[in-house]
Legacy VTK file of the C-alpha trace (Angstrom):
# vtk DataFile Version 3.0
C-alpha trace
ASCII
DATASET POLYDATA
POINTS 355 float
172.168 123.536 134.011
169.557 124.201 131.283
167.904 120.806 131.744
167.662 121.142 135.518
166.152 124.619 135.278
163.578 123.358 132.789
162.646 120.498 135.122
162.176 122.912 138.004
159.938 125.104 135.853
157.895 122.096 134.740
157.401 120.858 138.309
156.409 124.332 139.480
153.937 125.048 136.673
152.329 121.603 136.969
151.804 122.272 140.675
150.308 125.692 139.953
152.905 127.449 142.125
154.124 130.936 141.221
157.722 132.117 141.135
156.793 134.620 143.831
155.798 131.740 146.119
159.142 130.023 145.593
160.984 133.317 146.127
159.169 133.813 149.420
160.652 130.521 150.642
164.215 131.487 149.791
166.686 134.376 149.794
166.388 134.728 146.006
164.224 137.078 143.961
161.627 135.888 141.466
163.803 137.414 138.735
166.792 135.306 139.794
164.664 132.156 139.894
163.324 132.960 136.427
166.919 133.058 135.194
167.545 129.689 136.855
164.553 128.158 135.093
165.741 129.616 131.784
169.217 128.145 132.282
170.943 131.510 132.645
171.843 130.883 136.292
172.903 127.725 138.124
170.322 125.720 140.069
172.231 125.368 143.331
171.169 122.865 146.020
169.563 125.542 148.195
167.448 126.738 145.254
166.318 123.205 144.445
165.337 122.678 148.079
163.428 125.977 148.047
161.356 124.570 145.177
160.822 121.387 147.184
159.448 123.388 150.102
157.209 125.517 147.887
155.759 122.364 146.312
155.245 120.727 149.692
151.472 120.572 149.260
151.749 118.653 145.998
153.319 115.319 146.851
154.147 114.096 143.349
155.872 117.312 142.329
157.681 117.568 145.645
159.068 114.043 145.254
160.227 114.957 141.748
162.089 118.030 142.994
163.653 116.212 145.946
164.963 113.702 143.438
166.563 116.572 141.530
168.095 117.829 144.781
169.726 114.485 145.402
171.189 114.571 141.903
172.594 118.062 142.370
174.141 117.398 145.771
175.338 113.864 145.307
174.297 110.796 147.321
176.504 111.408 150.357
175.406 114.997 150.928
171.787 114.214 150.079
171.824 111.314 152.518
173.190 113.500 155.271
170.516 116.124 154.624
167.786 113.478 154.699
169.134 112.116 157.987
169.388 115.581 159.504
165.920 116.505 158.305
164.299 113.429 159.856
166.247 113.922 163.073
165.011 117.505 163.290
161.424 116.434 162.593
161.531 113.746 165.292
163.121 116.052 167.850
160.523 117.668 170.069
162.694 120.590 171.151
161.949 124.157 170.036
163.429 124.571 166.561
163.867 128.332 166.856
165.916 128.116 170.051
167.990 125.282 168.596
168.844 127.388 165.561
169.605 130.447 167.669
172.155 128.477 169.674
173.590 126.867 166.548
174.088 130.216 164.820
175.547 131.672 168.034
178.022 128.786 168.083
179.068 129.525 164.512
179.798 133.075 165.623
182.099 131.701 168.316
183.678 129.114 166.021
184.471 131.774 163.424
187.017 133.284 165.780
189.134 130.135 166.042
188.244 127.653 163.271
189.764 127.766 159.788
187.595 129.117 156.975
187.472 125.882 154.946
186.322 123.762 157.887
183.747 126.302 159.011
182.409 126.799 155.485
181.730 123.091 155.006
179.773 122.893 158.265
177.873 126.092 157.593
176.900 125.067 154.061
175.182 121.935 155.304
173.285 123.793 158.013
172.256 126.630 155.699
170.612 124.184 153.311
168.646 122.706 156.219
167.903 126.092 157.788
166.376 127.296 154.533
163.646 124.698 155.002
162.555 126.316 158.283
162.191 129.976 157.306
158.592 130.190 158.472
158.901 133.064 160.963
160.704 136.415 161.138
162.739 134.987 164.012
164.143 132.244 161.768
165.002 134.811 159.094
167.084 136.647 161.704
169.087 133.465 162.367
169.546 132.929 158.631
170.776 136.499 158.168
173.480 136.120 160.800
174.555 132.733 159.438
174.783 134.104 155.890
177.119 136.887 157.022
179.373 134.339 158.702
179.317 132.192 155.562
180.336 135.202 153.486
183.360 135.656 155.724
184.536 132.120 154.869
184.581 132.715 151.107
187.864 133.185 149.209
187.330 136.618 147.649
185.402 139.851 148.285
183.204 139.549 145.186
181.806 136.230 146.377
181.482 137.525 149.930
179.397 140.470 148.711
176.860 138.121 147.132
176.388 136.455 150.510
176.239 139.770 152.341
173.509 140.937 149.964
171.546 137.765 150.706
172.096 138.339 154.419
170.713 141.872 154.151
167.618 140.578 152.350
167.118 137.908 155.010
167.590 140.491 157.766
164.904 142.695 156.228
162.497 139.758 156.318
163.216 139.314 160.022
161.601 142.679 160.858
164.295 142.988 163.556
165.889 146.430 163.358
168.892 145.369 165.431
169.645 142.466 163.087
169.194 144.678 160.016
171.715 147.181 161.366
174.164 144.514 162.547
174.196 142.597 159.248
174.990 145.731 157.259
177.502 147.031 159.792
179.293 143.684 159.907
179.412 143.436 156.116
180.693 147.011 155.915
183.588 146.542 158.343
184.433 143.144 156.824
185.049 144.750 153.431
186.478 148.068 154.604
188.909 146.468 157.063
190.196 144.317 154.198
190.481 147.375 151.953
188.201 145.605 149.483
185.248 146.932 147.476
185.228 150.243 149.349
182.176 151.682 147.512
180.169 148.609 148.545
181.496 148.852 152.095
180.370 152.468 152.212
176.935 151.504 150.869
176.448 148.939 153.643
177.715 151.402 156.258
175.440 154.192 155.045
172.449 151.829 155.086
173.197 150.724 158.646
173.587 154.291 159.887
170.390 155.398 158.133
168.318 152.591 159.641
168.841 153.698 163.235
170.865 156.164 165.279
170.539 154.043 168.405
173.931 152.967 169.857
174.649 149.357 168.882
177.461 147.039 167.850
176.213 147.281 164.265
176.474 151.069 164.386
180.012 150.890 165.804
181.053 148.612 162.951
179.410 150.848 160.349
181.222 153.917 161.717
184.561 152.092 161.786
183.919 150.925 158.226
183.363 154.534 157.234
186.673 155.447 158.873
188.499 152.779 156.860
186.812 153.934 153.653
187.946 157.494 154.386
191.482 156.231 155.029
191.403 154.415 151.698
190.566 157.722 150.001
193.420 159.469 151.789
191.028 161.507 153.948
192.882 161.485 157.278
190.699 164.092 159.061
187.523 162.277 157.997
188.895 158.914 159.122
189.930 160.249 162.527
186.560 161.972 163.024
184.652 158.755 162.278
186.952 156.780 164.589
186.227 159.294 167.352
182.470 158.924 166.807
182.770 155.124 166.720
184.620 155.136 170.041
181.949 157.375 171.567
179.240 154.874 170.598
181.452 151.937 171.583
181.734 153.280 175.130
177.972 152.693 175.477
177.692 149.254 173.854
181.061 147.478 174.178
180.843 143.699 174.479
182.305 142.069 177.619
186.113 141.950 177.698
186.434 138.174 177.341
183.601 137.569 174.885
184.812 135.736 171.795
182.274 135.774 168.981
181.898 137.277 165.530
178.764 139.045 166.771
180.688 140.762 169.586
183.046 143.746 169.661
184.917 143.731 172.984
187.778 146.202 173.604
190.444 143.972 172.037
188.510 143.716 168.786
187.799 147.430 168.643
191.534 147.977 169.148
192.187 145.620 166.216
189.912 147.668 163.930
191.679 150.857 165.059
195.149 149.324 164.741
194.588 148.657 161.045
193.045 152.091 160.545
196.039 153.962 161.939
198.527 151.671 160.205
196.801 152.617 156.940
196.934 156.291 157.812
200.622 156.057 158.692
199.927 157.483 162.170
202.522 155.529 164.129
201.690 156.760 167.632
197.957 156.020 167.574
198.616 152.770 165.712
201.127 151.522 168.284
198.726 152.336 171.129
195.949 150.348 169.465
198.297 147.421 168.744
199.457 147.284 172.349
195.874 147.438 173.629
194.814 144.625 171.306
197.699 142.397 172.412
197.136 143.207 176.093
193.373 142.583 176.142
192.926 139.798 173.564
192.005 136.407 175.113
194.448 133.539 174.681
193.860 131.003 171.930
193.211 133.407 169.045
196.390 133.126 166.939
194.708 134.395 163.775
193.884 137.701 165.418
197.359 137.957 166.912
198.636 137.649 163.341
196.361 140.522 162.308
198.248 142.803 164.701
201.616 141.580 163.439
200.606 142.392 159.871
199.485 145.826 161.040
202.969 146.324 162.463
204.445 145.349 159.115
202.191 147.872 157.373
203.183 150.553 159.892
206.862 149.908 159.134
206.256 150.054 155.390
204.260 153.291 155.652
207.069 154.797 157.759
209.542 154.223 154.920
210.964 150.778 155.710
209.093 148.890 153.008
211.511 145.943 152.819
211.521 145.534 156.588
207.753 145.837 156.822
207.143 143.267 154.087
209.631 140.835 155.636
208.013 141.278 159.063
204.530 140.671 157.666
205.601 137.603 155.677
207.219 136.048 158.755
203.983 136.534 160.679
201.988 134.998 157.809
204.335 132.011 157.540
204.189 131.408 161.301
200.412 130.932 161.233
199.327 127.400 160.206
197.792 127.398 156.730
194.461 126.072 157.991
194.130 129.115 160.293
194.619 131.721 157.574
191.786 133.826 156.210
190.807 136.038 153.297
191.346 139.094 155.519
194.937 138.138 156.292
195.745 137.394 152.649
194.411 140.785 151.543
196.260 142.491 154.372
199.559 140.890 153.369
199.033 142.108 149.811
198.406 145.608 151.124
201.716 145.554 153.012
203.493 144.359 149.872
201.968 147.229 147.859
202.708 149.934 150.452
LINES 1 356
355 0 1 2 3 4 5 6 7 8 9 10 11 12 13 14 15 16 17 18 19 20 21 22 23 24 25 26 27 28 29 30 31 32 33 34 35 36 37 38 39 40 41 42 43 44 45 46 47 48 49 50 51 52 53 54 55 56 57 58 59 60 61 62 63 64 65 66 67 68 69 70 71 72 73 74 75 76 77 78 79 80 81 82 83 84 85 86 87 88 89 90 91 92 93 94 95 96 97 98 99 100 101 102 103 104 105 106 107 108 109 110 111 112 113 114 115 116 117 118 119 120 121 122 123 124 125 126 127 128 129 130 131 132 133 134 135 136 137 138 139 140 141 142 143 144 145 146 147 148 149 150 151 152 153 154 155 156 157 158 159 160 161 162 163 164 165 166 167 168 169 170 171 172 173 174 175 176 177 178 179 180 181 182 183 184 185 186 187 188 189 190 191 192 193 194 195 196 197 198 199 200 201 202 203 204 205 206 207 208 209 210 211 212 213 214 215 216 217 218 219 220 221 222 223 224 225 226 227 228 229 230 231 232 233 234 235 236 237 238 239 240 241 242 243 244 245 246 247 248 249 250 251 252 253 254 255 256 257 258 259 260 261 262 263 264 265 266 267 268 269 270 271 272 273 274 275 276 277 278 279 280 281 282 283 284 285 286 287 288 289 290 291 292 293 294 295 296 297 298 299 300 301 302 303 304 305 306 307 308 309 310 311 312 313 314 315 316 317 318 319 320 321 322 323 324 325 326 327 328 329 330 331 332 333 334 335 336 337 338 339 340 341 342 343 344 345 346 347 348 349 350 351 352 353 354
């Protein structure tokens, strides 16, 4: 790690390029890159490629850094990136529209594809996408993709690092809607899982402060706040925020059959509310939300059907039947193929077991 950082610093200084210039071509701060050059942080493939882009005007140095990138990533991955890069350069289609559709597709794939498979595909595209961050529009695509990548990671701490990057990218997009959505999505992702509630609240508060205009991002931020309140044992506060979220949702709900991570149709809103009321131990409201989610959810989404089953297990446990609730939740977990499971489900199962 030390040697690679030193080589990056040497290539940069010889080219007369500042750390600020490299930072502007990536999602990392100049301070973080300074730590990379000093060997205190790892020089990941995306950082090495950011240096390659920043040194693009100095051919010798750029070739040196691209050689380092190949060493970091390995010949197979480097070869694939080279192939993809040349293909993109030779393709006359509009790059921005291509990336918009690709990121939209990842949002749809997230709903049905296992985390490990999706993460591998996203990682490759994110490295390539980072080479095209020349406009605010491209930063908006990167921000959405980074949130989705964070959702594929195995623990909340790692996810938060990606959500923070996504928020930075969103700010560079100058798109208020994207800035609100990224923070709202990160907030509900953490709060729904019952993970890192102070961070979830921070994201939610930021989203709500950015704009009071009704939006999907605002709905998610309000629902995140409700889950945070539930985690603190504040039932009146949780119910009040749920009521406000539903009021906004009535104005901005996604179409009933839309299946995408960027969408919140009625079945998904019911899923958020099902977990909220299971946590609060409010059986009546929880059962209504569970039934609505099952009734309105499109076919072919077994992972989200399992979410509702785990909510039922939590409801049973909160009502006093802990053994029955845990057994119910474990059966639902076992019935879902391992490749379809997610971080959210694993954390939810643990919550049932602790209830």
